[in-house]
Backbone as CSV, one residue per row, in Angstrom:
resi,resn,N_x,N_y,N_z,CA_x,CA_y,CA_z,C_x,C_y,C_z
1,MET,0.359,0.836,-8.613,0.050,1.118,-7.214,-0.157,-0.185,-6.454
2,ILE,0.346,-0.221,-5.235,0.157,-1.361,-4.357,-0.688,-0.900,-3.173
3,ILE,-1.777,-1.614,-2.926,-2.665,-1.303,-1.798,-2.807,-2.557,-0.949
4,CYS,-2.496,-2.442,0.322,-2.645,-3.569,1.239,-3.420,-3.135,2.472
5,ALA,-4.063,-4.104,3.101,-4.881,-3.825,4.274,-4.707,-4.933,5.308
6,ILE,-4.805,-4.549,6.569,-4.889,-5.535,7.652,-6.122,-5.197,8.493
7,LYS,-6.713,-6.243,9.057,-7.901,-6.084,9.875,-7.746,-6.904,11.147
8,ASN,-8.283,-6.349,12.221,-8.257,-7.038,13.521,-6.836,-7.366,13.971
9,TYR,-5.975,-6.371,13.842,-4.602,-6.549,14.328,-4.619,-6.586,15.858
10,PRO,-3.792,-7.440,16.460,-3.869,-7.639,17.904,-3.139,-6.573,18.702
11,LYS,-3.479,-6.491,19.944,-2.706,-5.686,20.878,-1.448,-6.462,21.235
12,CYS,-0.311,-5.832,21.105,0.959,-6.536,21.334,1.287,-6.594,22.818
13,ASP,1.715,-7.776,23.282,2.196,-7.876,24.648,3.651,-7.418,24.692
14,ILE,4.262,-7.478,25.865,5.625,-6.956,26.036,6.615,-7.675,25.130
15,ASP,6.520,-9.008,25.073,7.454,-9.766,24.232,7.268,-9.441,22.760
16,ASP,5.996,-9.355,22.317,5.727,-9.015,20.931,6.258,-7.628,20.598
17,SER,5.989,-6.652,21.481,6.411,-5.287,21.230,7.921,-5.183,21.109
18,THR,8.627,-5.905,21.955,10.089,-5.866,21.918,10.600,-6.337,20.570
19,ALA,10.027,-7.431,20.069,10.460,-7.962,18.777,10.033,-7.058,17.626
20,LEU,8.785,-6.594,17.641,8.271,-5.815,16.527,8.839,-4.405,16.479
21,LEU,9.131,-3.839,17.643,9.713,-2.493,17.652,11.105,-2.484,17.035
22,GLY,11.706,-3.650,16.952,13.008,-3.753,16.304,12.944,-3.461,14.815
23,ALA,11.742,-3.471,14.246,11.591,-3.145,12.818,11.599,-1.639,12.566
24,LEU,11.432,-0.845,13.619,11.341,0.596,13.465,12.703,1.271,13.607
25,ASP,12.849,2.441,13.002,14.082,3.207,13.185,13.895,4.156,14.375
26,LYS,14.919,4.943,14.664,14.888,5.807,15.846,13.759,6.833,15.772
27,GLY,13.526,7.360,14.555,12.448,8.334,14.413,11.088,7.748,14.699
28,ASP,10.839,6.556,14.176,9.576,5.864,14.439,9.419,5.547,15.917
29,LEU,10.503,5.099,16.537,10.447,4.747,17.954,10.119,5.965,18.809
30,THR,10.687,7.105,18.440,10.401,8.343,19.175,8.931,8.688,19.078
31,ARG,8.376,8.590,17.887,6.957,8.891,17.711,6.089,7.876,18.443
32,TYR,6.447,6.612,18.397,5.708,5.562,19.074,5.637,5.846,20.582
33,ARG,6.750,6.254,21.166,6.803,6.462,22.615,6.142,7.745,23.061
34,ARG,5.805,8.625,22.119,5.112,9.857,22.466,3.632,9.634,22.736
35,TYR,3.083,8.537,22.204,1.655,8.287,22.362,1.333,7.991,23.830
36,LYS,0.362,8.699,24.366,-0.085,8.459,25.723,-1.126,7.351,25.774
37,SER,-1.798,7.136,24.651,-2.797,6.070,24.560,-2.143,4.799,24.043
38,ALA,-2.324,3.694,24.765,-1.747,2.418,24.340,-2.342,1.967,23.007
39,SER,-3.647,2.207,22.812,-4.280,1.779,21.566,-3.762,2.593,20.380
40,ALA,-3.524,3.897,20.588,-2.989,4.735,19.511,-1.558,4.318,19.176
41,ALA,-0.768,3.994,20.194,0.599,3.524,19.963,0.592,2.204,19.206
42,ASN,-0.321,1.315,19.575,-0.415,0.021,18.900,-0.830,0.196,17.439
43,GLN,-1.745,1.113,17.197,-2.181,1.404,15.836,-1.035,1.968,15.003
44,PHE,-0.267,2.883,15.583,0.880,3.440,14.882,1.892,2.337,14.552
45,LEU,2.150,1.457,15.511,3.103,0.362,15.295,2.671,-0.509,14.129
46,TRP,1.423,-0.935,14.113,0.956,-1.816,13.041,0.920,-1.093,11.696
47,GLY,0.634,0.200,11.702,0.681,0.959,10.466,2.079,1.016,9.883
48,ARG,3.059,1.227,10.753,4.448,1.260,10.290,4.915,-0.130,9.844
49,LEU,4.483,-1.166,10.538,4.861,-2.517,10.123,4.297,-2.837,8.746
50,LEU,3.047,-2.429,8.492,2.424,-2.663,7.199,3.155,-1.876,6.102
51,LEU,3.417,-0.608,6.363,4.109,0.224,5.371,5.504,-0.328,5.054
52,ARG,6.259,-0.631,6.081,7.611,-1.133,5.847,7.583,-2.487,5.125
53,TYR,6.576,-3.283,5.401,6.439,-4.549,4.689,6.225,-4.299,3.191
54,LEU,5.334,-3.377,2.856,5.102,-3.057,1.443,6.379,-2.583,0.767
55,LEU,7.111,-1.717,1.437,8.331,-1.161,0.841,9.399,-2.230,0.648
56,CYS,9.501,-3.141,1.609,10.517,-4.197,1.513,10.082,-5.312,0.557
57,HIS,8.845,-5.745,0.698,8.378,-6.924,-0.045,8.080,-6.615,-1.505
58,TYR,7.505,-5.458,-1.763,7.080,-5.128,-3.125,8.021,-4.154,-3.845
59,CYS,8.719,-3.315,-3.095,9.532,-2.260,-3.712,11.034,-2.480,-3.536
60,ASN,11.400,-3.606,-2.934,12.813,-3.999,-2.798,13.650,-3.035,-1.965
61,PHE,13.023,-2.397,-0.989,13.770,-1.599,-0.040,14.424,-2.527,0.986
62,SER,15.531,-2.088,1.540,16.077,-2.710,2.744,15.517,-1.945,3.941
63,ASN,14.983,-2.651,4.915,14.338,-1.960,6.029,15.275,-0.989,6.735
64,GLN,16.548,-1.322,6.799,17.511,-0.472,7.491,17.713,0.872,6.790
65,THR,17.358,0.949,5.516,17.554,2.198,4.768,16.312,3.075,4.760
66,ILE,15.197,2.596,5.306,13.952,3.360,5.272,13.943,4.390,6.397
67,SER,13.773,5.637,6.022,13.613,6.707,7.011,12.629,7.722,6.463
68,PHE,12.049,8.500,7.353,10.979,9.409,6.977,11.327,10.857,7.304
69,ILE,10.829,11.745,6.467,10.847,13.173,6.740,9.394,13.639,6.731
70,TYR,9.158,14.865,7.206,7.791,15.370,7.318,7.705,16.747,6.658
71,ASN,6.651,16.926,5.852,6.510,18.217,5.181,5.967,19.263,6.151
72,GLU,5.737,20.474,5.647,5.327,21.573,6.525,3.961,21.365,7.148
73,HIS,3.167,20.426,6.602,1.852,20.112,7.154,1.884,18.860,8.032
74,GLY,3.068,18.273,8.196,3.201,17.105,9.056,3.013,15.781,8.356
75,LYS,2.892,15.781,7.022,2.721,14.533,6.303,4.063,13.814,6.178
76,PRO,4.134,12.533,6.541,5.397,11.797,6.394,5.677,11.447,4.942
77,GLU,6.944,11.502,4.583,7.401,11.126,3.249,8.688,10.336,3.386
78,LEU,9.002,9.546,2.379,10.255,8.808,2.388,11.407,9.758,2.089
79,ALA,12.457,9.636,2.869,13.649,10.446,2.634,14.430,9.873,1.448
80,ASN,14.890,10.750,0.574,15.766,10.356,-0.546,15.153,9.261,-1.418
81,SER,13.868,9.429,-1.746,13.192,8.410,-2.562,12.103,9.066,-3.387
82,SER,11.837,8.502,-4.565,10.747,8.965,-5.422,9.490,8.117,-5.256
83,VAL,9.477,7.253,-4.219,8.313,6.433,-3.919,7.403,7.195,-2.953
84,PHE,6.104,7.163,-3.225,5.121,7.845,-2.387,4.273,6.823,-1.650
85,PHE,3.741,7.223,-0.493,2.897,6.313,0.283,1.880,7.115,1.072
86,ASN,0.877,6.422,1.546,-0.079,7.006,2.466,-0.762,5.889,3.256
87,ILE,-1.176,6.219,4.476,-1.796,5.253,5.394,-3.087,5.850,5.941
88,SER,-4.062,4.976,6.194,-5.282,5.405,6.863,-5.759,4.270,7.760
89,HIS,-6.545,4.613,8.755,-7.068,3.597,9.664,-8.463,3.983,10.159
90,SER,-9.238,2.981,10.453,-10.560,3.176,11.040,-10.916,1.916,11.819
91,ASP,-11.160,2.097,13.116,-11.428,0.956,13.984,-10.295,-0.071,13.851
92,GLN,-10.620,-1.289,13.445,-9.600,-2.340,13.347,-9.056,-2.519,11.934
93,TRP,-9.307,-1.565,11.067,-8.738,-1.579,9.721,-7.540,-0.632,9.639
94,ILE,-6.487,-1.084,8.971,-5.391,-0.200,8.558,-5.148,-0.478,7.078
95,VAL,-5.098,0.574,6.274,-4.860,0.425,4.840,-3.665,1.292,4.454
96,CYS,-2.923,0.821,3.463,-1.716,1.518,3.038,-1.583,1.418,1.522
97,ALA,-1.184,2.520,0.899,-0.947,2.559,-0.544,0.459,3.059,-0.815
98,VAL,1.128,2.437,-1.778,2.469,2.835,-2.201,2.458,2.960,-3.710
99,ASP,3.081,4.024,-4.230,3.045,4.232,-5.672,4.221,5.112,-6.113
100,ALA,4.421,5.172,-7.417,5.440,6.048,-8.001,4.890,7.462,-8.201
101,TYR,3.593,7.663,-7.926,2.953,8.969,-8.034,2.424,9.380,-6.659
102,PRO,2.253,10.683,-6.429,1.624,11.110,-5.175,0.296,10.402,-4.959
103,VAL,0.064,9.934,-3.739,-1.100,9.109,-3.462,-1.683,9.467,-2.097
104,GLY,-2.996,9.367,-1.993,-3.697,9.530,-0.728,-4.712,8.422,-0.578
105,ILE,-4.896,7.940,0.640,-5.865,6.873,0.897,-6.647,7.217,2.160
106,ASP,-7.923,6.858,2.167,-8.731,7.105,3.359,-9.770,6.012,3.512
107,ILE,-9.959,5.574,4.745,-10.994,4.598,5.062,-11.803,5.138,6.234
108,GLN,-13.106,5.002,6.146,-13.980,5.448,7.228,-15.152,4.498,7.378
109,ARG,-15.558,4.315,8.615,-16.758,3.540,8.888,-17.995,4.394,8.575
110,VAL,-18.945,3.810,7.874,-20.183,4.505,7.540,-21.052,4.573,8.799
111,GLY,-21.371,5.765,9.207,-22.163,5.956,10.416,-23.451,6.702,10.129
112,LYS,-23.791,7.603,11.012,-25.044,8.343,10.871,-24.834,9.594,10.024
113,TRP,-25.915,10.180,9.603,-25.895,11.438,8.868,-25.422,12.551,9.799
114,ARG,-24.457,13.342,9.323,-23.873,14.409,10.135,-23.996,15.716,9.366
115,PRO,-25.116,16.393,9.521,-25.388,17.569,8.693,-24.376,18.699,8.879
116,ALA,-23.893,18.922,10.114,-22.925,20.002,10.332,-21.620,19.726,9.594
117,VAL,-21.183,18.473,9.635,-19.962,18.100,8.913,-20.178,18.221,7.418
118,ALA,-21.336,17.782,6.957,-21.643,17.861,5.518,-21.617,19.312,5.048
119,ARG,-22.154,20.218,5.841,-22.202,21.624,5.451,-20.798,22.217,5.344
120,ARG,-19.910,21.823,6.275,-18.530,22.320,6.255,-17.704,21.675,5.142
121,MET,-18.018,20.427,4.815,-17.182,19.653,3.896,-17.554,19.882,2.431
122,ALA,-18.805,20.008,2.155,-19.286,20.019,0.771,-19.358,21.434,0.197
123,THR,-19.137,21.532,-1.090,-19.432,22.790,-1.777,-20.948,22.956,-1.849
124,ASP,-21.394,24.118,-2.239,-22.839,24.352,-2.329,-23.504,23.345,-3.267
125,GLU,-22.851,23.087,-4.403,-23.418,22.144,-5.361,-23.454,20.730,-4.795
126,GLU,-22.379,20.311,-4.123,-22.330,18.975,-3.537,-23.361,18.837,-2.415
127,TYR,-23.515,19.872,-1.611,-24.476,19.832,-0.517,-25.904,19.727,-1.043
128,ALA,-26.206,20.483,-2.093,-27.538,20.422,-2.693,-27.809,19.022,-3.234
129,SER,-26.789,18.395,-3.809,-26.951,17.033,-4.330,-27.222,16.050,-3.200
130,LEU,-26.534,16.207,-2.082,-26.774,15.338,-0.928,-28.203,15.499,-0.412
131,MET,-28.652,16.722,-0.288,-29.974,16.983,0.286,-31.100,16.546,-0.635
132,ALA,-30.816,16.368,-1.911,-31.851,15.936,-2.851,-32.073,14.426,-2.820
133,GLN,-31.238,13.712,-2.100,-31.307,12.258,-2.070,-32.170,11.770,-0.903
134,SER,-32.553,10.503,-0.972,-33.293,9.894,0.136,-32.367,9.793,1.344
135,ALA,-32.933,9.586,2.516,-32.136,9.540,3.746,-31.064,8.463,3.689
136,VAL,-31.415,7.296,3.163,-30.453,6.189,3.085,-29.351,6.502,2.092
137,ASP,-29.713,6.974,0.913,-28.709,7.288,-0.111,-27.844,8.479,0.306
138,ARG,-28.435,9.422,1.047,-27.682,10.584,1.486,-26.523,10.172,2.386
139,ILE,-26.755,9.239,3.293,-25.690,8.789,4.186,-24.564,8.125,3.392
140,LYS,-24.940,7.263,2.448,-23.932,6.589,1.626,-23.114,7.599,0.832
141,SER,-23.782,8.545,0.227,-23.097,9.537,-0.599,-22.234,10.469,0.253
142,PHE,-22.711,10.782,1.435,-21.963,11.654,2.341,-20.621,11.032,2.714
143,TYR,-20.622,9.764,3.119,-19.373,9.121,3.517,-18.480,8.831,2.312
144,ALA,-19.085,8.573,1.176,-18.288,8.402,-0.042,-17.560,9.704,-0.376
145,LEU,-18.268,10.811,-0.328,-17.669,12.104,-0.627,-16.610,12.464,0.407
146,TRP,-16.880,12.172,1.661,-15.938,12.486,2.740,-14.608,11.747,2.526
147,THR,-14.682,10.455,2.243,-13.435,9.709,2.040,-12.706,10.184,0.783
148,LEU,-13.429,10.513,-0.267,-12.794,11.040,-1.478,-12.036,12.332,-1.175
149,LYS,-12.654,13.226,-0.437,-12.002,14.501,-0.137,-10.819,14.314,0.807
150,GLU,-10.955,13.417,1.772,-9.828,13.113,2.662,-8.647,12.577,1.854
151,SER,-8.921,11.649,0.935,-7.826,11.046,0.169,-7.125,12.091,-0.694
152,TYR,-7.882,13.030,-1.257,-7.261,14.092,-2.063,-6.382,14.987,-1.208
153,SER,-6.881,15.401,-0.060,-6.101,16.296,0.799,-4.815,15.616,1.265
154,LYS,-4.854,14.300,1.414,-3.671,13.566,1.820,-2.711,13.383,0.639
155,ALA,-3.252,13.230,-0.556,-2.391,13.076,-1.738,-1.579,14.339,-1.999
156,ILE,-2.194,15.500,-1.820,-1.468,16.741,-2.084,-0.678,17.204,-0.875
157,GLY,-0.856,16.521,0.260,0.009,16.763,1.414,-0.432,17.827,2.378
158,THR,-1.668,18.320,2.250,-2.134,19.377,3.150,-2.956,18.837,4.314
159,GLY,-3.564,17.674,4.137,-4.403,17.122,5.190,-5.585,18.018,5.485
160,LEU,-5.954,18.092,6.758,-7.148,18.833,7.155,-6.969,20.347,7.106
161,LYS,-5.765,20.817,6.786,-5.550,22.259,6.672,-6.179,22.833,5.406
162,LEU,-6.558,21.967,4.472,-7.257,22.405,3.266,-8.761,22.380,3.532
163,PRO,-9.461,23.512,3.414,-10.929,23.507,3.593,-11.592,22.602,2.553
164,PHE,-12.354,21.636,3.029,-12.931,20.661,2.111,-14.021,21.256,1.219
165,ASN,-14.602,22.378,1.630,-15.631,22.999,0.792,-15.022,23.968,-0.222
166,SER,-13.675,23.940,-0.350,-13.005,24.830,-1.295,-12.729,24.148,-2.637
167,PHE,-13.090,22.877,-2.757,-12.848,22.171,-4.019,-13.942,21.143,-4.261
168,ASP,-14.158,20.846,-5.538,-15.178,19.876,-5.959,-14.545,18.539,-6.297
169,ILE,-15.305,17.474,-6.086,-14.977,16.145,-6.607,-16.009,15.837,-7.671
170,LYS,-15.557,15.642,-8.904,-16.490,15.459,-10.008,-16.274,14.104,-10.674
171,LYS,-17.336,13.574,-11.247,-17.253,12.340,-12.028,-16.410,12.602,-13.284
172,SER,-15.551,11.647,-13.615,-14.757,11.736,-14.827,-15.463,10.999,-15.957
173,ARG,-14.728,10.681,-17.012,-15.353,9.990,-18.150,-15.927,8.647,-17.733
174,SER,-15.209,7.971,-16.852,-15.682,6.685,-16.353,-16.595,6.922,-15.156
175,SER,-17.668,6.137,-15.070,-18.609,6.300,-13.968,-17.983,5.934,-12.625
176,ARG,-16.862,5.200,-12.652,-16.212,4.780,-11.409,-14.999,5.626,-11.073
177,LEU,-14.718,6.638,-11.883,-13.545,7.474,-11.674,-13.981,8.905,-11.397
178,PHE,-13.357,9.515,-10.398,-13.615,10.904,-10.061,-12.339,11.699,-10.313
179,LYS,-12.477,13.020,-10.401,-11.294,13.844,-10.589,-11.510,15.207,-9.954
180,THR,-10.390,15.916,-9.747,-10.423,17.281,-9.228,-10.005,18.222,-10.358
181,ASN,-10.140,19.511,-10.107,-9.804,20.488,-11.135,-8.310,20.514,-11.455
182,ASP,-7.468,20.067,-10.520,-6.021,20.066,-10.765,-5.524,18.683,-11.206
183,ASN,-6.443,17.889,-11.747,-6.096,16.610,-12.387,-5.505,15.579,-11.436
184,TYR,-6.130,15.441,-10.283,-5.934,14.255,-9.458,-7.140,13.354,-9.697
185,PHE,-6.900,12.062,-9.648,-7.929,11.087,-9.993,-8.235,10.210,-8.781
186,LEU,-9.504,9.863,-8.637,-9.954,9.188,-7.423,-10.885,8.030,-7.747
187,ARG,-10.799,7.002,-6.924,-11.747,5.894,-6.969,-12.202,5.606,-5.539
188,GLN,-13.413,5.046,-5.451,-13.985,4.796,-4.129,-14.766,3.508,-4.164
189,ARG,-14.748,2.768,-3.057,-15.518,1.528,-2.972,-15.844,1.223,-1.516
190,GLU,-16.842,0.380,-1.323,-17.164,-0.119,0.012,-16.365,-1.389,0.262
191,ILE,-15.884,-1.554,1.487,-15.249,-2.803,1.886,-15.852,-3.244,3.208
192,ASP,-15.977,-4.538,3.361,-16.448,-5.095,4.628,-17.820,-4.555,5.040
193,CYS,-18.648,-4.224,4.045,-20.043,-3.796,4.249,-20.191,-2.410,4.891
194,HIS,-19.406,-2.106,5.917,-19.650,-0.906,6.706,-18.586,0.171,6.544
195,TYR,-17.664,0.003,5.606,-16.554,0.948,5.470,-16.421,1.430,4.030
196,ASN,-16.095,2.705,3.894,-15.780,3.295,2.594,-14.272,3.486,2.498
197,LEU,-13.725,3.162,1.331,-12.302,3.333,1.067,-12.155,4.162,-0.196
198,ALA,-11.309,5.182,-0.151,-11.053,6.021,-1.321,-9.560,6.132,-1.557
199,ILE,-9.204,6.188,-2.827,-7.815,6.362,-3.245,-7.753,7.560,-4.178
200,CYS,-6.712,8.376,-4.013,-6.465,9.502,-4.898,-5.038,9.424,-5.422
201,SER,-4.858,9.650,-6.703,-3.539,9.557,-7.325,-3.388,10.602,-8.420
202,ALA,-2.137,10.987,-8.669,-1.848,11.856,-9.806,-1.833,11.058,-11.109
203,ASN,-1.930,9.732,-11.013,-1.949,8.849,-12.173,-3.386,8.404,-12.458
204,GLU,-3.888,8.731,-13.622,-5.280,8.413,-13.962,-5.532,6.913,-14.031
205,ASN,-4.542,6.144,-14.422,-4.741,4.728,-14.695,-4.247,3.823,-13.564
206,PHE,-4.423,4.255,-12.335,-3.931,3.449,-11.237,-4.812,2.225,-10.983
207,SER,-4.170,1.163,-10.480,-4.893,-0.059,-10.124,-5.564,0.113,-8.773
208,PHE,-6.743,-0.502,-8.633,-7.480,-0.397,-7.361,-7.703,-1.784,-6.774
209,ASN,-6.684,-2.610,-6.809,-6.761,-3.940,-6.218,-6.190,-3.903,-4.802
210,ILE,-6.904,-4.515,-3.871,-6.500,-4.489,-2.474,-6.102,-5.893,-2.026
211,THR,-4.923,-5.990,-1.438,-4.442,-7.254,-0.897,-4.605,-7.237,0.616
212,ASN,-5.359,-8.185,1.136,-5.511,-8.304,2.584,-4.381,-9.163,3.149
213,ILE,-3.778,-8.675,4.200,-2.648,-9.367,4.818,-3.038,-9.804,6.228
214,ASP,-2.771,-11.049,6.532,-3.050,-11.603,7.849,-2.096,-10.964,8.858
215,PRO,-2.605,-10.316,9.909,-1.712,-9.704,10.905,-0.727,-10.698,11.516
216,ASN,-1.142,-11.949,11.683,-0.234,-12.942,12.248,0.949,-13.216,11.311
217,LYS,0.692,-13.217,10.006,1.777,-13.407,9.052,2.690,-12.190,9.029
218,LEU,2.099,-11.009,9.160,2.907,-9.789,9.215,3.782,-9.780,10.461
219,LYS,3.200,-10.198,11.563,3.958,-10.301,12.815,5.093,-11.303,12.682
220,ALA,4.828,-12.468,12.086,5.865,-13.487,11.920,6.978,-12.991,10.998
221,TYR,6.610,-12.241,9.944,7.595,-11.700,9.013,8.589,-10.810,9.746
222,TRP,8.080,-9.885,10.549,8.955,-8.934,11.215,9.692,-9.558,12.393
223,THR,9.050,-10.482,13.072,9.737,-11.164,14.174,10.958,-11.919,13.662
224,GLU,10.791,-12.618,12.542,11.901,-13.370,11.976,12.966,-12.435,11.411
225,LEU,12.543,-11.381,10.719,13.524,-10.487,10.114,14.337,-9.748,11.171
226,THR,13.696,-9.286,12.223,14.447,-8.585,13.260,15.349,-9.548,14.034
227,ARG,14.920,-10.800,14.161,15.791,-11.788,14.810,17.055,-12.014,14.006
228,ARG,16.919,-12.090,12.675,18.068,-12.360,11.814,19.006,-11.165,11.690
229,THR,18.460,-9.958,11.823,19.275,-8.764,11.600,19.757,-8.122,12.899
230,SER,19.305,-8.634,14.051,19.739,-8.062,15.322,21.170,-8.468,15.626
231,PRO,21.950,-7.558,16.249,23.322,-7.901,16.634,23.333,-9.063,17.614
232,ARG,24.325,-9.943,17.500,24.399,-11.097,18.387,25.627,-10.990,19.287
């Protein structure tokens, strides 16, 4: 598994957008232009740039051959490929995972205790465990559980259409590994002090190493590549 992250990606000006949008295919461009929010469009652009970089740099794809299809729940998948991917974002973080097995990734900023969300998200057993903890530990455990469940729902391709209180996340043999009843495996960690990151995979022995990529280097990579591949 390959996991990469970018933080504090910039807002693109007109010149930057023109060059970077050249990395996208027609389907991506259509989705990009549908966004009414400039910040949401910028986030989508950087997410696609990160994903395409992983596929080209680590998986030997040619960018021109990368295209996406969407399942019945709206999850994007690679067309005509056995490679799986998933993307998540929170504030100025974007994270992406690529693997030969179905994969889900989720990142969230740790905030305040949200009892209504916890009640909807957790099974009775999980909720009782949360309520038995101290206030500080409860918040940490709540966001850890939330990201784990998000990553699982994304790995199986249902997203938020799957009721989160309909399944358990349980500790596996390893204290750092979690699993579901249908044999998906999960790991979770804190990054940057205030964020939880969770990964879910159908492969029990997946690597959980994260490579941070400088947004400026990612921008330079795509600017140069689109310049070289653009018609003259």
